[in-house]
N, C-alpha and C positions, 0 to 999 in steps of 0.2 A: 265072409268079408274080414280081412285082417284089420286089426285095430291100428289106427294111424297115430304116429307120434309127431306132435307139432311143437316147435320151439319158438316162442316169441321173445326175441332179444330186445330189451327195452320194455319188457312186459310190466315193469313197475311204474312206468310213466303214464301220463293221462290217456293217450290213445291206446297204448298197449293193454291197459286194464280193461278198457271198454271192449276191445277185440276179444279178450279172454272171456269176458262176461257173455258176449253175444255167441261166441263159439260154443261155450258150455251149454247155453240154453238151446241152441239149434242142433248140436251134434254131441249128445252125451257119450257117444262111442269113441270120440277122439280123446287121445291121451295128451294133456297139455303140460308143457314145461315152460318155466319162466327163466329167462337169462338176464342177469344184471351183474354189475360189478361187485355188489355186496351179496353175501350169502343170505338167502331167505331162510325161513324156518320149516319148509316142508321138503319132502323127498323129491318133489318135482322142481325145486329151485336150483338152478345151476349158476355157478360163477363164470361169467363170460365177459371178458374185456376185449372189445373189438380191436384195441391197439396192442393186444398181446396174444399172438397166435398160440402160445403155449396153453392158453386157457380153452382152446377149441377141442381138445381131446374128448371132453365129456359129450360132445355132439355125437360122435361115432359110438362112444361107450353106451349111450342111451338110445341107440338105434333110431335117431331122429330121421323122419321122412321129409319134413318141410320146415324151412327156416323163414320166419316172418321178421323182417328187420324194421324196428320202430325207433332206431336211434342213429345218430350220425356215425358213419363209418367212412372217414375221409379218404382212407387209402384202399377202400374196397376189399379189405382182407376177407370179409365174410363171403362176398361174391366169389372171389377166387377159390375159397375153400369149398363153396357149394359146387362150383363147376368141377373142381378136382375130384370131389367125392361123390359126384352124381346125385346131389341132393336138390330137391325142389327149393326155390328161393323166391321170395317176393319182398321188395323194398318199397316202402310208402313215404319215405322221409326226404328224398333228395330234392333240393332246389335245382333250378335249370342248369347252372354251370356244372354241378356235381353229377347230375343225371346224364349229361352228354358224355362226360368222361367214363362213367360206369357202362353206358350203352356201347361206346366204342370199344371198351375192354372186352365186353361180352362178345361183340361181333368179331373181334380179333381172335377170340378163342372158340369161334362157332363150331369148328369141327370136333371140339372136345365136349360139346354140350350134350349130355345124355340125361337130361332132366328138364324140368320146366323152370326157366329163368324169366321172372316177370317183373317189369318195372311199373309199379303202381303209384308213382309220385305225382300224377296229374292232380288237378283240383279235386279235393274230397275223395281220395282213393282212386282217382283216374277214371271217372265215369263220364266225363264230358264227351269223349269220343263216341261212346255208345249213344248218348242222347242226340248228338249231331247225326249219327247213323240212322236213328229212329225217324228223324224228320226228313233226311235226304240220304238214302243209301248210296246213291251214285255221287261219290265225292267229286268227280270231274265236272259236275254241274254247279258246284259251290264256288262262288267268287269270293265270299267274305264270311268270316265267323267272328263275332264279337262276344266276349264273355264279360258279364257285369256282376260284380260281387258286392253283397251287403254284409259287412263284417261288424259284429257288435263287440265293443270293448267290455261289455258285461258278460260275454260268453266265457266259458271255461276254455282257456287256451294253454297249450303246452309251451315250453320255453323255445322250442326250435323255430317256430314261425317268427316269434319276436326277435330272436337272435339273428335270424336271417335278414330281417329288415334293418336291424341295428348295424349289421356288418356291411350291408350292400346298398344302403339308401343313397350313398354318394356316388356309387358306380353306375355307369350307363348299362342298359341291357337292350336286348334286341326284340323289336316287333317286326312284322312283315307286311309290306305294302306291295302288291303285285309281284310277289316273290323277291322283292328287294329288301334285304335286312336294313332296318333303320335303328340307329342308336337313340334311345330315349332314357329318361330318368323317372324313378318313382315320384308320384304326387305332382306331376306336371301334366300339361295337355288336358286340362279339365273340360268336360262337357256335361250337359244336363241329361239325366236319364230318368225315366219314369218307372219305378219298380212296382211290381205286383204285390199282392198280399198286404195291401193297405199302407205300404211304406211311402209311396208317392215320389215326387220329383226330388232328385238329389244331384249334387255335383259329384262326378266320379273322376278319379285320377288314375294314371298309369300304375300297374302292378305287374311284377314279373312272376309268372307261374309257369310250370313246365309245359302246359298246354300250348303255349306259343310255339315252342319247338316241335311238340308232337303233331299239332294240327298242320303246321307248314311243312316241316321236313319229312314227316312220316306219312301224313295223310294228303300232302300236296295241295292244301287249300292256300290260294295265293295271298290273301290278305287276312291277317289275324291280329286281334288286339285284345287286351284284358284291362278292364278298369274297375276300380273299387271305390266304395264309400264306407265311412264308419257310421255307426248308428247315431253318433253325435255330430251334428252339422258343424259345431264349433271345432271339435277335434279335426274333422276333415279339412276345414279351411285353414286351420293352424298348420297342418302338415304341408299344405300347398304353399303357405307363406314361408315356412321354414326352408322348403326346398328352393323356392324362387329367390329368396334372399340369401341363400347359401349358409344358413345358420347350422344345418346338419354338419357342414364341413368343419366348423370350429368346435363342435361338441366332441368330447371324448367318447370312446366306444362304450364305456361304463354308463355315461350319461344317456347315450342313445338307447342302451339296453333298458335303462330305467323308464325312458319315455315310451318305448314300445311294449314294455313287459307287463303292463296292467292286465290283470285277468280277473274276471268276475265269478259269480257263482252259477252262471248258466244263462243262456239266452238263445233265441233263434238265429239261424243263419239262412241266407237266401242267395241263390245265384240264378242268373238268367242267361240263356245263350240265344243270340240273334243270328240267324243263318240266312244269308242272302244267296239265293240260287237263281238260275235263269228266270227272270221276270217274276219271282215271288220271294217274299220275305216271311220266314216263319220264326216263331219264338217258343222256347221251352223254358218254363219257370219252375224252380224247385225250392221248396221251403223245408228245412229240417227244424222242427219245433224244439228239439233237444240240443240243437247247436252242431258245431263243426265236428267235435270229437265223435259224436254218435254216428254222424253220416259217414265220416272217413272210416270209422271202425266197421260199420255195417257193409260198406262197399268192399272193404278188405276181406271180410268174412265171405262175401259172395265169390271173390277171386280165389280164396283158399279152397272153398268147396269145389270150384271148377277145376282147380289144379289137381285135386285128389280124385277127380272123376277119371275113369279109365279112358274116356274118349279123347282127351286133349293130347295131341302128339308132343313129343319132346321138342324143345326149341326155345328161342328168345322171343319174348312178347312184351308189348305194352299192355297194361291190364285190360284196356277196352277191346283188344284183339282176341281175348280168350272167350268172349261171350257173343251171343247174338244180341242185337239192340233190344229185341223183344223180351228176351230173358231178363235183362237188367231192368227194363222199364217195369215189367210185371212185379219183379222182386221189390223194387223201390216203392211202387204204387201200393203194394200190399203191406208195407211196413207202417205200423200205427202212427209213428211220429213224423212221417215224411208226406208232403203234399206236392203233387205234380200237376202242371197245367201246360197244355200245348195250344198255341193260338197262331 
């Protein structure tokens, strides 16, 4: 078995560091490189600036097999480079608008893809599709899928999610109702939802995550929505007021970044998927005791292991398409800080 060289671009960020830690623990035979704009102090630290393709030469020089992108690459330079040089690529950072652009670019270059190009930007490393699959493998039977997210402001959070909300909170985004795209805004259309794991009833509000696009456009589920609540009821209702009174519109981007940018020292994260299929409703609930970064990183590591497995044929994938639902379920279920319930 040849030693695999894996490059994590953005490996000095929150999720990048956790990916490296889990990869090291599970796969001591992988050779791990960290790419960031500043030079680190080990031989495996590479200077890579996604906005400067002149810095990409070190990728080939170090015989990298797989690129993990954990940082914003607005122009998809790394994706183009991976396709051109037949390198495996997974990206876990893209919000919906950026994901659709990158996916279209990959599809347009489909005939040149001689590696694994994987989009892992769905919620928590893109495992929602697998969990939907687990409950109802025949997607044509599913009428509706709703994702409910419990997000703690005490959780360790990277800058990217806060910045995404700050930049997009005033812009409408798309949810799907009977395959009709509907424009909605963050923190509106609240409903009550009863969360598992002792959280109880909460007001939940619209949130844009890539699973809206993936579940409707790729998996052809007619009605898809995503709603979230913060651990603080006060903060949740405040966001609702701010949006309905258009207060976000008069705030500067800097002020909005400060508002969304709070990050704590760590807390749990929970999400639940409610799947309505012909005459039955099923629910799958997941709790990550160590929070979002741990769950996203662990999911990403599962995708990386799968991509380096000889069985997966070259092509363009969303991360949930690379595994069987059972594989993902068992891996999550056996991880010490993750709890799963199906009801």
